VEXSE-60978 format. One record per residue (C-alpha): residue in one letter; x, y, z. Coordinates in steps of 0.001 Angstrom, whole numbers. Layout:
N
<node><type>A</type><X>X</X><Y>Y</Y><Z>Z</Z></node>
...
***
This chain:
164
<node><type>M</type><X>17569</X><Y>29612</Y><Z>-11594</Z></node>
<node><type>K</type><X>16151</X><Y>26615</Y><Z>-13445</Z></node>
<node><type>K</type><X>17052</X><Y>24326</Y><Z>-10513</Z></node>
<node><type>I</type><X>15327</X><Y>26626</Y><Z>-8014</Z></node>
<node><type>T</type><X>12157</X><Y>26722</Y><Z>-10140</Z></node>
<node><type>T</type><X>12152</X><Y>22926</Y><Z>-10439</Z></node>
<node><type>L</type><X>12649</X><Y>22563</Y><Z>-6685</Z></node>
<node><type>L</type><X>9792</X><Y>24963</Y><Z>-5926</Z></node>
<node><type>L</type><X>7485</X><Y>23092</Y><Z>-8308</Z></node>
<node><type>A</type><X>8397</X><Y>19764</Y><Z>-6668</Z></node>
<node><type>I</type><X>7739</X><Y>21133</Y><Z>-3171</Z></node>
<node><type>S</type><X>4440</X><Y>22631</Y><Z>-4305</Z></node>
<node><type>A</type><X>3325</X><Y>19349</Y><Z>-5894</Z></node>
<node><type>F</type><X>4223</X><Y>17412</Y><Z>-2734</Z></node>
<node><type>A</type><X>2377</X><Y>19884</Y><Z>-509</Z></node>
<node><type>C</type><X>-729</X><Y>19665</Y><Z>-2683</Z></node>
<node><type>S</type><X>-679</X><Y>15864</Y><Z>-2716</Z></node>
<node><type>N</type><X>-689</X><Y>15857</Y><Z>1080</Z></node>
<node><type>A</type><X>-3420</X><Y>18476</Y><Z>1364</Z></node>
<node><type>Q</type><X>-5897</X><Y>18016</Y><Z>4175</Z></node>
<node><type>K</type><X>-9455</X><Y>17913</Y><Z>2866</Z></node>
<node><type>K</type><X>-12237</X><Y>19393</Y><Z>4968</Z></node>
<node><type>E</type><X>-15048</X><Y>17176</Y><Z>3700</Z></node>
<node><type>F</type><X>-15580</X><Y>13827</Y><Z>2031</Z></node>
<node><type>S</type><X>-16389</X><Y>13645</Y><Z>-1655</Z></node>
<node><type>T</type><X>-19874</X><Y>12745</Y><Z>-2819</Z></node>
<node><type>E</type><X>-18399</X><Y>9505</Y><Z>-4193</Z></node>
<node><type>A</type><X>-16927</X><Y>8529</Y><Z>-819</Z></node>
<node><type>L</type><X>-20148</X><Y>9330</Y><Z>1039</Z></node>
<node><type>S</type><X>-22260</X><Y>7222</Y><Z>-1311</Z></node>
<node><type>E</type><X>-19961</X><Y>4174</Y><Z>-1280</Z></node>
<node><type>K</type><X>-21379</X><Y>1095</Y><Z>390</Z></node>
<node><type>L</type><X>-19330</X><Y>-817</Y><Z>2932</Z></node>
<node><type>V</type><X>-19972</X><Y>-4227</Y><Z>4471</Z></node>
<node><type>A</type><X>-20798</X><Y>-4417</Y><Z>8187</Z></node>
<node><type>L</type><X>-19832</X><Y>-7371</Y><Z>10400</Z></node>
<node><type>D</type><X>-23372</X><Y>-8734</Y><Z>10083</Z></node>
<node><type>G</type><X>-22981</X><Y>-8861</Y><Z>6291</Z></node>
<node><type>N</type><X>-25321</X><Y>-5968</Y><Z>5549</Z></node>
<node><type>S</type><X>-24278</X><Y>-3089</Y><Z>3298</Z></node>
<node><type>I</type><X>-24282</X><Y>472</Y><Z>4601</Z></node>
<node><type>E</type><X>-23433</X><Y>3771</Y><Z>2928</Z></node>
<node><type>F</type><X>-20394</X><Y>5553</Y><Z>4318</Z></node>
<node><type>K</type><X>-22482</X><Y>8678</Y><Z>4974</Z></node>
<node><type>S</type><X>-24826</X><Y>6622</Y><Z>7187</Z></node>
<node><type>I</type><X>-21851</X><Y>5469</Y><Z>9246</Z></node>
<node><type>L</type><X>-20732</X><Y>9062</Y><Z>9703</Z></node>
<node><type>E</type><X>-24245</X><Y>10207</Y><Z>10634</Z></node>
<node><type>K</type><X>-24305</X><Y>7622</Y><Z>13433</Z></node>
<node><type>Y</type><X>-21361</X><Y>9420</Y><Z>15092</Z></node>
<node><type>K</type><X>-22586</X><Y>13008</Y><Z>14682</Z></node>
<node><type>G</type><X>-22051</X><Y>14823</Y><Z>17967</Z></node>
<node><type>Q</type><X>-19087</X><Y>12595</Y><Z>18840</Z></node>
<node><type>T</type><X>-15386</X><Y>12723</Y><Z>18018</Z></node>
<node><type>L</type><X>-14485</X><Y>9971</Y><Z>15573</Z></node>
<node><type>V</type><X>-11237</X><Y>8329</Y><Z>14483</Z></node>
<node><type>I</type><X>-11426</X><Y>6326</Y><Z>11271</Z></node>
<node><type>E</type><X>-8619</X><Y>3879</Y><Z>10587</Z></node>
<node><type>V</type><X>-8307</X><Y>2392</Y><Z>7117</Z></node>
<node><type>W</type><X>-6293</X><Y>-808</Y><Z>7407</Z></node>
<node><type>A</type><X>-5904</X><Y>-4417</Y><Z>6227</Z></node>
<node><type>S</type><X>-4859</X><Y>-7631</Y><Z>7963</Z></node>
<node><type>W</type><X>-2172</X><Y>-8220</Y><Z>5296</Z></node>
<node><type>C</type><X>-587</X><Y>-4785</Y><Z>5878</Z></node>
<node><type>G</type><X>2639</X><Y>-4979</Y><Z>7897</Z></node>
<node><type>D</type><X>2543</X><Y>-1295</Y><Z>8851</Z></node>
<node><type>C</type><X>-1066</X><Y>-1690</Y><Z>10020</Z></node>
<node><type>V</type><X>-160</X><Y>-4617</Y><Z>12259</Z></node>
<node><type>K</type><X>2879</X><Y>-2728</Y><Z>13588</Z></node>
<node><type>A</type><X>622</X><Y>216</Y><Z>14488</Z></node>
<node><type>M</type><X>-1893</X><Y>-1893</Y><Z>16466</Z></node>
<node><type>P</type><X>-257</X><Y>-1203</Y><Z>19875</Z></node>
<node><type>K</type><X>-289</X><Y>2530</Y><Z>19061</Z></node>
<node><type>I</type><X>-4002</X><Y>2562</Y><Z>18203</Z></node>
<node><type>K</type><X>-4735</X><Y>617</Y><Z>21400</Z></node>
<node><type>A</type><X>-2723</X><Y>3175</Y><Z>23412</Z></node>
<node><type>L</type><X>-4605</X><Y>5962</Y><Z>21637</Z></node>
<node><type>Q</type><X>-7903</X><Y>4334</Y><Z>22594</Z></node>
<node><type>A</type><X>-6774</X><Y>4016</Y><Z>26239</Z></node>
<node><type>Q</type><X>-5719</X><Y>7681</Y><Z>26337</Z></node>
<node><type>N</type><X>-8909</X><Y>8876</Y><Z>24606</Z></node>
<node><type>P</type><X>-11756</X><Y>6716</Y><Z>25955</Z></node>
<node><type>N</type><X>-14478</X><Y>9186</Y><Z>24939</Z></node>
<node><type>V</type><X>-13576</X><Y>8961</Y><Z>21272</Z></node>
<node><type>N</type><X>-15254</X><Y>6523</Y><Z>18858</Z></node>
<node><type>Y</type><X>-13211</X><Y>4333</Y><Z>16533</Z></node>
<node><type>V</type><X>-14320</X><Y>3023</Y><Z>13144</Z></node>
<node><type>F</type><X>-12089</X><Y>574</Y><Z>11309</Z></node>
<node><type>I</type><X>-12481</X><Y>182</Y><Z>7552</Z></node>
<node><type>S</type><X>-10653</X><Y>-2811</Y><Z>6152</Z></node>
<node><type>M</type><X>-9196</X><Y>-3135</Y><Z>2687</Z></node>
<node><type>D</type><X>-8924</X><Y>-6921</Y><Z>3025</Z></node>
<node><type>K</type><X>-9727</X><Y>-8994</Y><Z>-15</Z></node>
<node><type>T</type><X>-12074</X><Y>-11434</Y><Z>1743</Z></node>
<node><type>V</type><X>-14571</X><Y>-11316</Y><Z>4586</Z></node>
<node><type>E</type><X>-12767</X><Y>-14244</Y><Z>6230</Z></node>
<node><type>K</type><X>-9373</X><Y>-12483</Y><Z>6334</Z></node>
<node><type>W</type><X>-11024</X><Y>-9287</Y><Z>7564</Z></node>
<node><type>K</type><X>-12801</X><Y>-11029</Y><Z>10457</Z></node>
<node><type>E</type><X>-9700</X><Y>-13085</Y><Z>11310</Z></node>
<node><type>G</type><X>-7671</X><Y>-9859</Y><Z>11510</Z></node>
<node><type>I</type><X>-10177</X><Y>-8223</Y><Z>13871</Z></node>
<node><type>E</type><X>-10152</X><Y>-11234</Y><Z>16168</Z></node>
<node><type>K</type><X>-6390</X><Y>-11817</Y><Z>16025</Z></node>
<node><type>H</type><X>-5560</X><Y>-8210</Y><Z>16901</Z></node>
<node><type>K</type><X>-8464</X><Y>-7785</Y><Z>19354</Z></node>
<node><type>M</type><X>-9531</X><Y>-4539</Y><Z>17700</Z></node>
<node><type>R</type><X>-12105</X><Y>-2535</Y><Z>19666</Z></node>
<node><type>G</type><X>-14440</X><Y>-351</Y><Z>17649</Z></node>
<node><type>T</type><X>-16940</X><Y>-580</Y><Z>14830</Z></node>
<node><type>H</type><X>-15820</X><Y>-2503</Y><Z>11763</Z></node>
<node><type>F</type><X>-16559</X><Y>-2294</Y><Z>8054</Z></node>
<node><type>L</type><X>-15072</X><Y>-3777</Y><Z>4899</Z></node>
<node><type>A</type><X>-14575</X><Y>-1933</Y><Z>1615</Z></node>
<node><type>N</type><X>-15937</X><Y>-4061</Y><Z>-1211</Z></node>
<node><type>D</type><X>-13092</X><Y>-3588</Y><Z>-3651</Z></node>
<node><type>G</type><X>-9840</X><Y>-2994</Y><Z>-1784</Z></node>
<node><type>M</type><X>-7435</X><Y>-65</Y><Z>-1777</Z></node>
<node><type>K</type><X>-7556</X><Y>620</Y><Z>-5482</Z></node>
<node><type>G</type><X>-11334</X><Y>353</Y><Z>-5719</Z></node>
<node><type>A</type><X>-13961</X><Y>3091</Y><Z>-5754</Z></node>
<node><type>F</type><X>-13912</X><Y>3770</Y><Z>-2010</Z></node>
<node><type>G</type><X>-10103</X><Y>3843</Y><Z>-1854</Z></node>
<node><type>K</type><X>-10000</X><Y>6264</Y><Z>-4777</Z></node>
<node><type>A</type><X>-12722</X><Y>8415</Y><Z>-3237</Z></node>
<node><type>L</type><X>-10586</X><Y>8734</Y><Z>-62</Z></node>
<node><type>D</type><X>-7402</X><Y>9425</Y><Z>-2050</Z></node>
<node><type>L</type><X>-6018</X><Y>6308</Y><Z>-407</Z></node>
<node><type>D</type><X>-2328</X><Y>5931</Y><Z>-1157</Z></node>
<node><type>W</type><X>-1112</X><Y>4316</Y><Z>2070</Z></node>
<node><type>I</type><X>-2442</X><Y>2283</Y><Z>4962</Z></node>
<node><type>P</type><X>-2851</X><Y>2495</Y><Z>7814</Z></node>
<node><type>R</type><X>-4553</X><Y>5814</Y><Z>7262</Z></node>
<node><type>Y</type><X>-6251</X><Y>7844</Y><Z>9976</Z></node>
<node><type>I</type><X>-9008</X><Y>10408</Y><Z>9564</Z></node>
<node><type>I</type><X>-10380</X><Y>12404</Y><Z>12492</Z></node>
<node><type>L</type><X>-13774</X><Y>14113</Y><Z>12631</Z></node>
<node><type>D</type><X>-14876</X><Y>16500</Y><Z>15353</Z></node>
<node><type>K</type><X>-18291</X><Y>16438</Y><Z>17036</Z></node>
<node><type>T</type><X>-19839</X><Y>18500</Y><Z>14245</Z></node>
<node><type>G</type><X>-18730</X><Y>15939</Y><Z>11651</Z></node>
<node><type>K</type><X>-16047</X><Y>18252</Y><Z>10259</Z></node>
<node><type>I</type><X>-12795</X><Y>16603</Y><Z>9176</Z></node>
<node><type>I</type><X>-9948</X><Y>17919</Y><Z>11319</Z></node>
<node><type>I</type><X>-7308</X><Y>15478</Y><Z>10052</Z></node>
<node><type>Y</type><X>-7783</X><Y>13902</Y><Z>6632</Z></node>
<node><type>R</type><X>-4452</X><Y>12261</Y><Z>5999</Z></node>
<node><type>A</type><X>-2447</X><Y>10816</Y><Z>8877</Z></node>
<node><type>I</type><X>-360</X><Y>7643</Y><Z>8862</Z></node>
<node><type>E</type><X>1209</X><Y>5413</Y><Z>11512</Z></node>
<node><type>T</type><X>4069</X><Y>7841</Y><Z>12138</Z></node>
<node><type>D</type><X>1612</X><Y>10622</Y><Z>13058</Z></node>
<node><type>F</type><X>309</X><Y>9259</Y><Z>16397</Z></node>
<node><type>E</type><X>1720</X><Y>12179</Y><Z>18378</Z></node>
<node><type>Q</type><X>-216</X><Y>14597</Y><Z>16159</Z></node>
<node><type>I</type><X>-3343</X><Y>12421</Y><Z>16316</Z></node>
<node><type>N</type><X>-3232</X><Y>12204</Y><Z>20119</Z></node>
<node><type>Y</type><X>-2579</X><Y>15944</Y><Z>20443</Z></node>
<node><type>T</type><X>-5520</X><Y>16676</Y><Z>18138</Z></node>
<node><type>L</type><X>-7853</X><Y>14382</Y><Z>20086</Z></node>
<node><type>K</type><X>-6827</X><Y>15916</Y><Z>23415</Z></node>
<node><type>N</type><X>-7516</X><Y>19414</Y><Z>22053</Z></node>
<node><type>T</type><X>-10752</X><Y>18708</Y><Z>20175</Z></node>
<node><type>K</type><X>-13835</X><Y>20027</Y><Z>21902</Z></node>
***
């Protein structure tokens, strides 16, 4: 009986840790990111720009092997879903590495840099525990997928195809 209780607690804890949030925290929305032109912009302002449009947010870094491995998949996703907008938020440590990564991988979309990496305020506000990480918002700005990773492209594509 004790083993069954322990197993149920472990499953419950895992399920909760992977819970899909329906909205961003106040902390995440107020965090400032760096745009390609060097200006700072609040995350909520980025989201407001895409209101009325489906949006895929990818959190990535040029040093991340899994992120680089997923690049062909994100490009295929973009080809299959041309009416969807893509925002890339980098966790790179320097502006130079961030911009080099965009150019090297020929990433199409809008790009921003988190000021303090994965373990910083923005990463914590997103519950960031792995990259690449994908978040999908529908046209109303509602989060329809909060936590997807590079192995979830089938689910991401299915969701985009069925989002109105």
